[in-house]
C-alpha positions in Angstrom: -9.5 10.6 34.1 -11.0 13.6 32.4 -10.9 16.2 34.7 -13.7 18.5 34.7 -13.4 21.5 37.2 -15.5 24.6 37.3 -12.7 26.5 39.0 -14.9 29.7 39.0 -16.9 28.2 41.7 -13.8 25.6 43.3 -13.2 28.0 46.3 -16.8 27.3 47.8 -16.0 23.6 47.8 -13.5 21.8 49.9 -10.1 20.9 48.3 -8.3 18.0 48.0 -5.3 17.9 50.5 -2.4 15.8 51.8 -3.3 13.2 54.4 -6.5 12.0 53.2 -7.3 8.5 54.2 -8.8 6.5 51.6 -11.8 3.9 52.8 -14.0 1.4 51.4 -16.5 1.0 50.7 -17.0 4.8 51.5 -15.2 6.3 48.7 -17.1 4.3 46.2 -19.9 6.8 46.8 -20.7 10.4 46.1 -18.4 13.1 47.8 -20.5 16.3 47.4 -18.5 18.7 49.6 -15.8 18.5 46.2 -16.7 20.5 43.0 -16.4 17.7 40.8 -16.3 14.0 40.7 -16.3 11.2 38.2 -16.7 7.1 38.0 -14.8 6.1 35.1 -14.8 2.5 33.1 -12.8 1.0 30.1 -12.2 -2.1 29.0 -11.9 -5.3 26.5 -14.3 -7.8 26.1 -14.5 -10.3 23.8 -17.4 -12.4 22.3 -18.0 -16.0 22.4 -17.6 -15.6 18.6 -14.0 -14.1 19.0 -15.0 -10.9 18.2 -13.4 -7.8 19.8 -14.5 -4.8 21.4 -13.2 -1.9 23.7 -15.5 0.1 25.9 -15.8 3.4 28.2 -18.5 4.2 30.0 -17.9 7.5 32.3 -20.4 9.2 35.4 -19.6 13.1 36.0 -21.0 14.6 39.2 -20.4 18.6 39.0 -21.5 20.5 42.0 -23.6 24.1 41.8 -23.2 24.5 45.5 -21.1 22.3 48.2 -24.4 23.0 50.2 -28.1 21.4 49.4 -30.6 24.2 49.9 -34.3 23.2 50.8 -36.4 24.5 48.2 -40.3 23.4 47.4 -39.4 22.7 43.8 -38.9 19.1 42.9 -36.6 20.4 40.4 -34.0 22.3 42.9 -30.4 20.9 42.8 -27.2 21.5 44.0 -25.7 19.1 41.1 -25.8 17.9 37.6 -24.6 14.3 36.7 -23.7 13.6 32.8 -22.0 10.4 31.1 -20.5 9.6 28.5 -20.7 6.2 26.9 -18.7 4.5 23.8 -18.3 1.3 22.0 -15.1 0.2 19.6 -15.5 -2.3 17.6 -12.1 -3.4 16.7 -12.8 -6.0 14.2 -15.1 -3.7 12.0 -13.1 -0.7 13.0 -16.2 1.2 13.9 -16.5 3.8 16.8 -19.7 4.4 18.4 -20.8 6.8 21.3 -23.0 9.2 22.8 -23.5 11.2 25.9 -26.0 12.9 28.1 -26.6 15.1 31.2 -29.8 16.1 33.6 -29.9 17.7 36.9 -29.5 15.7 39.9 -33.2 16.1 40.8 -36.7 14.5 40.5 -35.4 11.2 40.1 -33.6 11.7 36.9 -30.3 11.2 37.8 -27.9 11.4 41.1 -25.2 10.4 43.2 -25.6 8.5 46.4 -23.7 9.5 49.4 -24.2 6.2 51.7 -24.7 3.7 49.4 -22.3 3.5 46.1 -24.9 4.2 43.0 -24.9 6.8 40.3 -27.5 6.9 38.0 -28.1 8.9 34.6 -31.7 8.1 33.6 -31.4 4.5 32.7 -27.6 4.4 32.6 -25.8 3.2 36.0 -23.3 1.9 38.4 -24.1 0.6 41.3 -21.8 -1.3 44.1 -22.5 -4.1 46.3 -20.3 -6.3 48.5 -17.1 -7.2 46.1 -19.0 -7.0 42.7 -19.9 -3.8 40.4 -22.5 -3.4 37.7 -23.0 -0.7 35.1 -25.3 -0.2 32.4 -25.9 2.2 29.2 -27.7 2.6 26.3 -28.3 5.2 23.6 -28.0 6.0 19.7 -24.5 6.6 18.2 -23.5 10.0 17.3 -21.2 9.1 15.0 -23.1 8.8 12.1 -26.1 9.9 10.5 -28.0 6.0 11.2 -27.7 6.4 14.6 -27.8 2.9 15.3 -28.4 1.9 19.1 -26.2 -0.1 21.1 -26.3 -0.6 25.0 -24.0 -2.5 27.3 -24.5 -4.2 30.9 -21.7 -5.6 32.9 -21.1 -7.2 36.3 -17.5 -6.7 37.4 -15.3 -8.5 40.2 -12.0 -7.2 41.3 -9.1 -9.2 40.7 -6.8 -7.1 42.7 -7.6 -4.3 45.5 -8.3 -0.8 45.1 -4.7 1.3 44.6 -4.4 4.7 45.8 -2.2 7.1 43.0 0.1 9.7 44.2 1.5 10.5 47.6 0.2 11.5 50.7 -3.4 10.8 49.7 -3.6 13.5 46.6 -2.7 13.1 43.1 -1.2 16.6 42.5 -1.6 17.9 39.1 0.0 21.3 39.2 1.7 23.5 41.8 -0.5 25.1 44.6 -2.4 23.6 47.3 -5.7 22.0 46.5 -4.4 21.6 42.8 -5.0 18.2 43.2 -7.6 15.3 43.2 -8.2 12.2 45.1 -7.6 9.6 43.0 -7.9 5.7 43.2 -8.3 2.6 40.8 -9.2 -1.2 40.8 -7.1 -1.8 38.1 -8.2 -5.4 37.2 -11.8 -6.4 37.3 -13.4 -9.5 35.3 -15.8 -8.7 33.4 -18.6 -10.3 32.0 -22.2 -9.6 30.5 -24.1 -8.5 27.3 -23.0 -5.8 24.4 -25.7 -5.1 22.0 -25.1 -3.0 18.8 -28.4 -2.9 16.8 -29.6 -6.0 15.9 -26.6 -8.1 16.9 -26.2 -8.9 20.4 -23.1 -10.6 21.9 -22.3 -12.4 25.1 -18.9 -10.7 26.1 -16.4 -11.7 29.1 -13.1 -9.7 29.6 -10.8 -7.2 31.9 -12.2 -3.7 32.8 -10.0 -0.9 34.7 -12.2 1.7 37.2 -10.9 5.2 38.1 -12.6 7.1 40.7 -11.6 10.8 41.3 -12.7 13.6 43.1 -11.5 17.0 44.0 -12.4 21.1 43.0 -9.7 22.6 41.3 -6.7 20.6 39.3 -5.5 22.8 36.4 -3.1 25.7 36.5 -3.8 28.3 33.7 -0.8 27.3 31.9 -1.7 23.7 31.2 -3.5 23.2 27.9 -4.5 19.5 28.4 -3.2 15.8 29.3 -2.2 12.5 28.0 -3.4 9.6 30.2 -2.6 5.9 29.7 -3.7 2.5 31.7 -2.2 -0.6 30.7 -3.3 -4.1 32.1 -0.4 -6.0 30.8 0.0 -9.9 30.0 2.4 -10.7 33.0 0.1 -9.9 35.6 1.0 -6.1 36.0 -1.2 -2.7 35.1 0.4 0.5 34.3 -1.2 4.4 34.7 0.5 6.9 33.4 -0.6 11.3 32.6 1.3 13.3 31.3 0.2 17.3 31.7 1.3 19.5 28.6 2.0 22.7 29.1 1.5 26.1 26.8 4.3 25.6 24.5 4.4 22.1 24.3 6.4 21.1 27.3 5.4 18.7 29.8 4.6 19.8 33.2 7.0 18.3 36.4 3.6 17.7 38.0 3.0 14.5 35.8 3.1 11.2 37.1 2.1 7.4 37.3 1.7 4.2 39.5 2.9 1.0 38.5 0.7 -2.2 40.1 2.6 -5.4 40.6 1.1 -9.1 40.0 0.6 -9.3 43.7 -1.4 -5.8 44.1 1.6 -3.5 45.7 1.7 -0.7 43.9 4.6 2.4 43.5 4.5 5.7 42.9 6.0 7.1 39.4 7.4 10.2 39.1 7.9 12.5 36.0 11.9 11.4 35.7 10.7 7.8 36.0 8.9 7.4 32.2 9.8 8.8 28.9 6.5 9.3 26.2 7.4 10.2 23.0 4.3 10.5 19.9 5.4 8.9 16.8 2.4 9.1 14.9 -0.7 11.2 14.6 -4.2 11.1 13.6 -6.4 14.5 12.5 -9.9 14.3 13.1 -11.9 15.2 9.6 -14.6 16.8 12.4 -12.3 19.1 14.5 -9.4 18.7 12.6 -6.9 18.4 15.6 -3.9 16.3 15.4 -4.1 13.8 18.1 -1.2 11.7 18.8 -1.8 8.2 17.2 1.1 5.9 18.5 4.0 6.4 21.0 7.0 5.0 22.6 7.1 4.3 26.4 9.9 4.1 28.4 10.4 3.3 32.1 14.1 3.3 32.0 14.4 2.2 36.1 12.1 -0.9 35.0 13.7 -1.2 31.5 10.5 -1.4 29.8 10.1 -0.1 26.5 6.4 -0.1 24.9 5.1 0.7 21.8 1.4 1.8 21.8 -1.0 1.8 18.9 -4.8 2.4 19.0 -7.0 -0.6 17.7 -9.2 2.1 15.4 -7.6 5.5 14.8 -10.6 7.4 14.9 -12.3 7.3 18.6 -12.9 11.0 19.1 -15.9 12.2 21.4 -17.7 15.2 20.6 -20.1 15.4 23.1 -22.1 18.7 23.2 -25.0 17.0 24.6 -22.8 16.7 28.4 -19.5 18.5 28.8 -19.2 20.3 25.1 -15.5 18.9 25.1 -13.9 17.0 22.1 -11.8 14.8 23.2 -10.0 11.3 22.5 -10.4 8.4 24.2 -9.7 4.4 22.8 -9.0 1.3 23.1 -5.0 0.3 22.3 -2.9 -2.3 22.4 1.1 -2.4 23.6 3.8 -4.3 22.5 7.6 -4.5 23.8 10.6 -5.7 25.9 11.5 -5.8 29.4 14.9 -6.5 30.1 15.1 -8.4 26.5 12.0 -10.5 27.4 8.7 -9.8 25.2 6.1 -8.4 26.9 2.3 -6.7 25.4 -1.1 -6.0 27.1 -4.3 -3.9 26.4 -5.1 -0.4 27.4 -7.0 3.0 26.9 -5.5 6.3 26.3 -7.4 9.8 26.7 -6.1 12.8 25.0 -7.6 16.1 25.4 -6.5 19.5 24.6 -5.9 19.2 21.2 -8.6 20.6 19.8 -8.8 23.5 21.8 -7.0 24.2 25.3 -9.0 22.3 28.1 -10.1 25.1 30.4 -12.2 23.0 32.6 -15.5 24.6 32.5 -18.6 24.0 30.5 
């Protein structure tokens, strides 16, 4: 849920307001009346030989103007498309990532409003019926060798989409419009092909898809956030985020969602959960100290979890697109509920640790 919000231009776009009614498949497509929008996939995959991987693929649509202007140039556009792609090679303790950006013009990139399709060069996400397809490839920016890696996946939802927040909005800070419209497919059956260098793997697993759009989410005193998505082995899913303020406090607008086995969802307020960092990892590049182990407690559910990264170094440095450094990585969760063992896989995103997040490029 990396919320990139061009606040200087937000007043020219539509605000995310209470009362929004989600409609599918319409809302899988683009919403150009809003300043920022993203299609966000994370997941865990296993090859036939047992080798395990995590992945992240994100497309961002950032509006420059809320109204299309008729211009003769084929390069004229009212938005740009940006992308982040990462693979966590868990068994080899390796993290690969790349990023890119393009004008939504001349066929180079775009996000369609009628048909749910986004593309950025040869990267793409496409919806048709119940299925979703994603693909991306690139050269690893995390080492001097620049090994190529790619991913091509087919996804089928195992649960209906779930809207986060209340009254159609996920409120991020105080004030009208300081919010997004936000929903997820919390469990996608996934299969496809993953390649790293000369190695090719037929993979299968489960993924999580976030879709979010809005125009002005963060307050001036918010410096970043910690976001968690967890797929528990008992068939439930959990999404939590906490907005961090200057001085280290957590904003009361932090929230989450718990999704039951049958797909029913319940909104979680800030008082419904506690997230406590237990260890840190220091980036050798940005020198940022990121939390690297957490204790998560949901008192009402009597859930206690310990969450740890599968690989410590999962920091993205996105100088070719959003120009933001952040940690986004594959994690494992173990714990108890009412004394019984529970656990699962997940992803965690951490922003604002190398520098305060100001929501602009």
